[in-house]
Backbone bond lengths (Angstrom), bond angles and torsions (degrees), N, CA, C in turn:
res aa  C-N    CA-C-N  psi(-1)  N-CA   C-N-CA  omega(-1)  CA-C   N-CA-C  phi
1 M - - - 1.481 - - 1.517 108.84 -
2 T 1.280 116.38 156.36 1.449 119.37 176.72 1.513 108.68 -80.28
3 K 1.297 115.51 166.79 1.468 120.92 178.54 1.518 111.31 -53.52
4 E 1.304 117.27 -41.45 1.459 122.67 -174.72 1.520 111.68 -69.11
5 T 1.337 119.58 -20.02 1.463 119.36 -173.68 1.516 113.32 -85.65
6 G 1.296 119.31 6.58 1.448 128.05 173.77 1.490 120.37 4.68
7 G 1.311 124.13 -109.71 1.453 123.39 176.74 1.508 115.79 165.78
8 N 1.292 120.05 151.03 1.488 128.04 171.45 1.484 111.99 -178.60
9 G 1.222 115.24 -177.49 1.409 125.18 157.69 1.491 121.79 81.68
10 C 1.253 122.18 -45.65 1.478 121.65 -167.11 1.511 110.03 -98.05
11 Q 1.301 116.54 117.06 1.455 120.85 175.22 1.504 109.34 -108.39
12 Q 1.339 114.92 163.34 1.441 118.61 174.59 1.508 108.33 -68.71
13 G 1.321 116.08 159.50 1.456 121.44 -178.88 1.522 110.84 -56.32
14 K 1.333 116.15 140.84 1.445 121.48 -178.39 1.518 114.08 -61.19
15 N 1.331 117.94 -29.36 1.456 121.75 179.96 1.520 113.25 -94.75
16 T 1.297 116.41 7.61 1.445 121.74 -177.92 1.527 109.76 -102.70
17 P 1.351 117.12 130.22 1.453 117.38 177.13 1.519 110.78 -65.12
18 P 1.332 117.19 152.76 1.475 118.38 -179.25 1.537 110.60 -59.02
19 A 1.292 115.49 139.57 1.454 120.50 -179.72 1.533 109.43 -80.48
20 S 1.316 116.27 150.62 1.457 118.46 177.25 1.530 109.04 -73.10
21 Q 1.297 114.73 154.10 1.462 119.88 179.26 1.547 110.10 -60.04
22 E 1.302 115.59 -34.30 1.480 121.03 179.92 1.545 110.06 -64.50
23 S 1.328 117.50 -44.56 1.475 119.63 -177.92 1.526 110.18 -71.23
24 L 1.343 116.74 -35.66 1.473 119.43 176.99 1.533 110.55 -62.72
25 E 1.351 114.56 -43.21 1.451 118.95 -179.85 1.553 110.59 -65.16
26 A 1.327 115.75 -38.94 1.468 120.74 178.28 1.529 110.13 -61.46
27 L 1.332 116.95 -43.79 1.483 120.68 178.40 1.501 110.57 -64.82
28 R 1.314 116.85 -45.98 1.464 121.23 179.96 1.524 109.99 -56.11
29 E 1.327 116.92 -50.12 1.458 121.29 -178.11 1.542 111.13 -64.54
30 A 1.330 116.93 -40.70 1.470 119.55 179.25 1.514 111.16 -63.92
31 V 1.321 117.88 -39.88 1.465 122.07 177.46 1.525 110.02 -63.77
32 L 1.340 116.38 -50.42 1.446 120.16 -177.17 1.518 112.75 -62.59
33 D 1.329 116.22 -33.81 1.477 120.55 -178.13 1.529 112.30 -89.81
34 G 1.322 117.74 -5.28 1.465 120.12 178.04 1.516 114.27 75.47
35 R 1.333 116.65 25.38 1.472 120.56 -178.83 1.544 107.91 -87.38
36 V 1.323 115.35 86.19 1.454 123.22 -174.25 1.516 112.16 -58.71
37 A 1.324 118.05 -47.41 1.469 120.64 -177.92 1.517 111.58 -59.06
38 E 1.323 116.42 -38.51 1.461 120.90 179.00 1.551 110.90 -69.96
39 V 1.320 115.73 -40.89 1.474 119.70 176.19 1.515 108.79 -58.49
40 E 1.329 117.43 -47.51 1.464 121.18 -178.62 1.525 111.21 -61.12
41 K 1.316 117.32 -41.37 1.463 121.51 -179.64 1.518 110.88 -64.41
42 L 1.311 116.51 -44.64 1.455 120.41 179.97 1.536 111.27 -64.15
43 L 1.315 116.76 -38.61 1.463 121.16 176.57 1.523 109.96 -67.85
44 D 1.333 116.74 -40.24 1.477 121.96 176.30 1.523 110.80 -61.27
45 D 1.343 115.38 -34.52 1.459 120.53 -179.13 1.519 113.45 -77.71
46 G 1.352 116.59 -0.14 1.448 119.21 173.71 1.503 118.81 114.93
47 L 1.325 118.17 -3.53 1.448 118.18 176.96 1.535 109.18 -72.27
48 P 1.292 118.52 133.14 1.490 121.29 -179.79 1.541 111.33 -65.28
49 V 1.291 116.00 140.60 1.463 121.49 179.04 1.533 110.92 -60.91
50 D 1.318 117.72 -26.31 1.452 122.00 -179.93 1.529 111.14 -106.87
51 T 1.299 117.91 33.47 1.464 123.46 177.69 1.527 108.58 -51.63
52 D 1.327 114.45 136.96 1.471 120.88 176.34 1.533 107.82 -90.42
53 F 1.329 116.03 114.43 1.468 121.88 179.15 1.521 111.33 -81.22
54 G 1.290 117.12 0.65 1.454 121.37 -174.19 1.523 107.61 116.79
55 S 1.285 117.22 141.90 1.459 123.88 -176.73 1.515 113.48 57.68
56 G 1.328 117.72 17.76 1.440 121.69 176.26 1.515 114.41 85.32
57 A 1.335 117.56 -4.03 1.475 120.63 -180.00 1.514 109.65 -69.54
58 T 1.305 116.53 125.80 1.472 122.92 -179.66 1.520 109.86 -101.39
59 P 1.328 117.33 171.73 1.452 118.71 173.56 1.534 112.64 -53.82
60 M 1.358 117.47 -35.84 1.458 119.99 179.90 1.527 110.46 -64.00
61 H 1.338 117.08 -45.45 1.483 119.64 178.22 1.511 109.93 -56.79
62 M 1.332 116.63 -45.61 1.464 120.61 -175.29 1.534 111.51 -71.26
63 A 1.315 118.02 -38.41 1.451 120.49 177.88 1.528 110.48 -62.72
64 I 1.317 116.84 -39.59 1.473 120.33 178.09 1.516 109.69 -67.18
65 Q 1.333 115.39 -44.34 1.456 120.28 179.90 1.539 111.80 -54.77
66 E 1.303 115.37 -38.44 1.477 120.75 -177.69 1.537 113.35 -97.44
67 S 1.319 116.96 8.82 1.473 122.23 179.21 1.519 113.55 55.21
68 Q 1.319 115.10 41.63 1.475 121.34 -179.92 1.535 108.61 -91.88
69 V 1.318 114.96 82.59 1.466 122.66 -174.30 1.537 112.57 -55.17
70 E 1.308 116.20 -48.16 1.471 119.54 -176.34 1.532 111.62 -66.93
71 V 1.327 116.23 -33.96 1.460 119.70 177.72 1.541 108.68 -69.26
72 V 1.319 117.77 -40.23 1.466 120.90 175.54 1.526 110.14 -56.61
73 K 1.319 116.46 -47.32 1.466 120.69 -179.97 1.531 110.23 -61.36
74 T 1.303 116.93 -42.91 1.466 121.81 179.86 1.530 110.55 -62.32
75 L 1.303 115.85 -46.62 1.480 120.34 -179.05 1.547 110.36 -63.43
76 L 1.300 116.88 -40.02 1.477 120.13 177.18 1.521 110.26 -63.42
77 A 1.323 116.59 -43.06 1.471 120.60 177.83 1.517 111.59 -61.08
78 R 1.314 116.00 -28.18 1.473 121.86 179.79 1.486 113.08 -88.89
79 G 1.348 117.80 1.07 1.457 120.69 175.72 1.498 116.42 91.78
80 A 1.331 117.70 23.69 1.457 121.00 178.93 1.538 110.43 -54.61
81 D 1.319 114.51 142.34 1.464 122.30 -178.44 1.523 109.68 -81.35
82 L 1.330 116.96 110.90 1.466 119.74 178.59 1.519 113.06 -76.52
83 A 1.316 116.60 -3.22 1.475 120.33 175.47 1.521 110.97 -103.36
84 S 1.340 118.26 9.88 1.458 120.69 179.10 1.547 107.98 -63.13
85 V 1.324 113.03 144.00 1.475 119.77 -171.59 1.524 109.65 -130.93
86 T 1.331 115.60 133.51 1.463 119.97 173.00 1.523 109.52 -78.62
87 R 1.302 116.85 172.10 1.491 119.66 178.79 1.516 111.82 -61.28
88 A 1.303 116.22 -25.79 1.476 120.18 177.24 1.525 112.10 -87.07
89 G 1.323 116.32 4.63 1.465 120.02 177.31 1.501 115.79 84.15
90 W 1.318 117.82 15.99 1.446 121.48 -178.28 1.527 111.68 -85.27
91 T 1.303 116.24 125.36 1.465 123.29 175.06 1.549 106.69 -97.48
92 P 1.314 117.25 172.08 1.462 119.31 172.25 1.532 113.28 -55.57
93 A 1.327 116.87 -34.23 1.477 118.93 178.53 1.513 110.85 -66.67
94 H 1.329 118.33 -37.64 1.452 120.29 174.82 1.525 111.59 -61.07
95 M 1.328 114.35 -42.91 1.474 118.69 -179.07 1.519 111.80 -62.45
96 V 1.340 116.60 -43.63 1.469 117.94 -178.03 1.540 111.46 -68.93
97 A 1.312 116.50 -30.06 1.475 119.04 176.26 1.509 110.52 -64.85
98 L 1.302 117.67 -38.12 1.449 122.06 -179.98 1.540 111.41 -75.13
99 T 1.317 117.40 -42.99 1.468 119.86 -175.20 1.531 111.95 -79.17
100 N 1.314 117.08 -19.95 1.471 121.78 174.08 1.518 114.07 65.78
101 N 1.332 117.25 37.95 1.451 120.19 178.56 1.525 107.67 -98.15
102 V 1.315 115.87 104.15 1.456 122.96 -176.03 1.526 111.64 -61.00
103 E 1.336 117.04 -42.34 1.466 119.82 -179.45 1.535 111.86 -61.36
104 I 1.333 116.07 -44.23 1.448 119.39 178.32 1.517 110.06 -67.32
105 A 1.309 117.85 -39.20 1.477 119.74 177.21 1.528 111.02 -58.32
106 Q 1.331 116.26 -43.71 1.463 119.89 179.79 1.535 110.52 -63.87
107 I 1.321 117.64 -39.58 1.465 121.96 179.12 1.521 109.91 -64.39
108 L 1.312 116.61 -45.91 1.487 120.24 -179.12 1.526 111.30 -65.54
109 L 1.319 115.64 -41.19 1.479 118.67 179.49 1.539 110.63 -64.88
110 A 1.322 115.75 -40.34 1.471 119.40 177.92 1.526 111.24 -64.11
111 A 1.336 116.24 -28.20 1.460 121.60 179.97 1.523 112.00 -85.30
112 G 1.324 116.79 -4.17 1.482 120.90 176.00 1.484 116.33 91.02
113 V 1.338 117.95 25.63 1.471 120.31 178.30 1.517 111.00 -59.51
114 S 1.322 116.71 140.64 1.456 122.30 178.18 1.519 110.57 -81.66
115 L 1.303 115.98 141.90 1.451 122.01 177.82 1.530 112.72 -108.89
116 T 1.323 117.12 10.12 1.466 121.07 -171.68 1.513 113.78 -100.18
117 A 1.331 119.96 -14.30 1.464 121.41 -177.87 1.513 110.28 -65.56
118 T 1.330 115.19 145.68 1.468 119.77 174.77 1.535 109.44 -110.56
119 N 1.313 116.10 143.19 1.454 119.57 177.26 1.532 108.62 -85.59
120 S 1.342 116.76 -174.70 1.479 119.50 -174.78 1.522 112.27 -66.73
121 N 1.312 117.72 -14.38 1.473 120.64 175.24 1.520 111.65 -95.84
122 G 1.324 117.31 5.76 1.455 121.93 177.59 1.518 114.80 81.86
123 H 1.332 116.77 12.67 1.457 121.57 -178.76 1.522 112.57 -93.10
124 T 1.323 115.95 134.41 1.459 121.81 170.86 1.530 106.38 -86.52
125 P 1.326 118.04 167.44 1.457 119.89 174.63 1.542 111.60 -57.36
126 L 1.314 118.41 -36.43 1.443 122.12 177.44 1.539 110.38 -63.04
127 D 1.330 116.20 -42.04 1.483 120.31 176.43 1.513 110.70 -58.62
128 L 1.325 117.16 -44.41 1.469 120.34 -177.06 1.520 110.65 -65.83
129 A 1.332 116.45 -40.52 1.467 119.10 177.58 1.495 110.84 -61.02
130 R 1.318 116.37 -40.73 1.465 121.67 178.31 1.533 110.81 -67.15
131 L 1.342 118.30 -48.30 1.450 123.85 -177.32 1.539 112.29 -61.11
132 H 1.329 115.51 -36.04 1.471 120.54 -176.48 1.521 112.45 -100.07
133 N 1.326 116.96 15.72 1.480 122.76 176.95 1.523 113.29 51.81
134 R 1.334 115.18 46.38 1.476 121.47 177.18 1.536 106.55 -94.14
135 S 1.309 118.11 76.78 1.435 121.68 -171.48 1.519 114.34 -61.50
136 E 1.337 117.99 -40.75 1.487 118.82 178.47 1.509 111.85 -65.79
137 I 1.316 116.45 -44.36 1.465 122.01 179.00 1.532 108.73 -63.17
138 L 1.316 116.29 -44.94 1.453 120.57 179.69 1.521 110.37 -59.00
139 G 1.318 117.49 -44.34 1.472 121.14 177.39 1.546 112.31 -60.76
140 L 1.338 115.75 -43.54 1.473 120.16 178.40 1.536 110.16 -62.21
141 F 1.318 115.97 -45.32 1.463 121.09 -178.39 1.514 110.63 -64.08
142 K 1.310 116.67 -43.85 1.482 119.62 178.92 1.529 111.46 -62.76
143 K 1.311 116.15 -44.59 1.448 120.95 177.86 1.531 110.88 -60.16
144 A 1.321 116.27 -44.72 1.489 120.64 178.11 1.537 111.27 -63.06
145 G 1.302 115.95 -37.41 1.458 119.77 179.78 1.525 112.97 -65.01
146 K 1.317 115.51 -33.02 1.477 120.23 178.71 1.519 111.02 -71.68
147 R 1.348 116.70 -29.39 1.476 121.10 179.83 1.526 110.76 -78.72
148 A 1.325 116.47 -25.86 1.464 120.69 -174.88 1.497 113.76 -67.41
């Protein structure tokens, strides 16, 4: 993650026992590597879909960061929180604006991701797309904003 993507916000479920460091690491690696079957198994075994890997980064944040389209779809199907926020105020929409993955942006927009949250620097996902010259993402976000 970049310096700006810091972390906050997402805790494990209140009724869920704390996960072992080993299982958290296994989930993190499976997400980063795009191993969907392993992600599903770890979630089936009780790891929360919005597990905080530290600094508030969830599996969704990390899947977007690594452009793991199938993992993003899996996490959405499992109820991942699209409003999850890192300590730096980054939502999944902020992440996709930075990573510039049009396919993931379309998936998140279809799932109803919000484009209005601001990160700790006061930037919305639209601002990030503009600042980083992500013209396709910017166009998608603008179009989605007009429909909202």
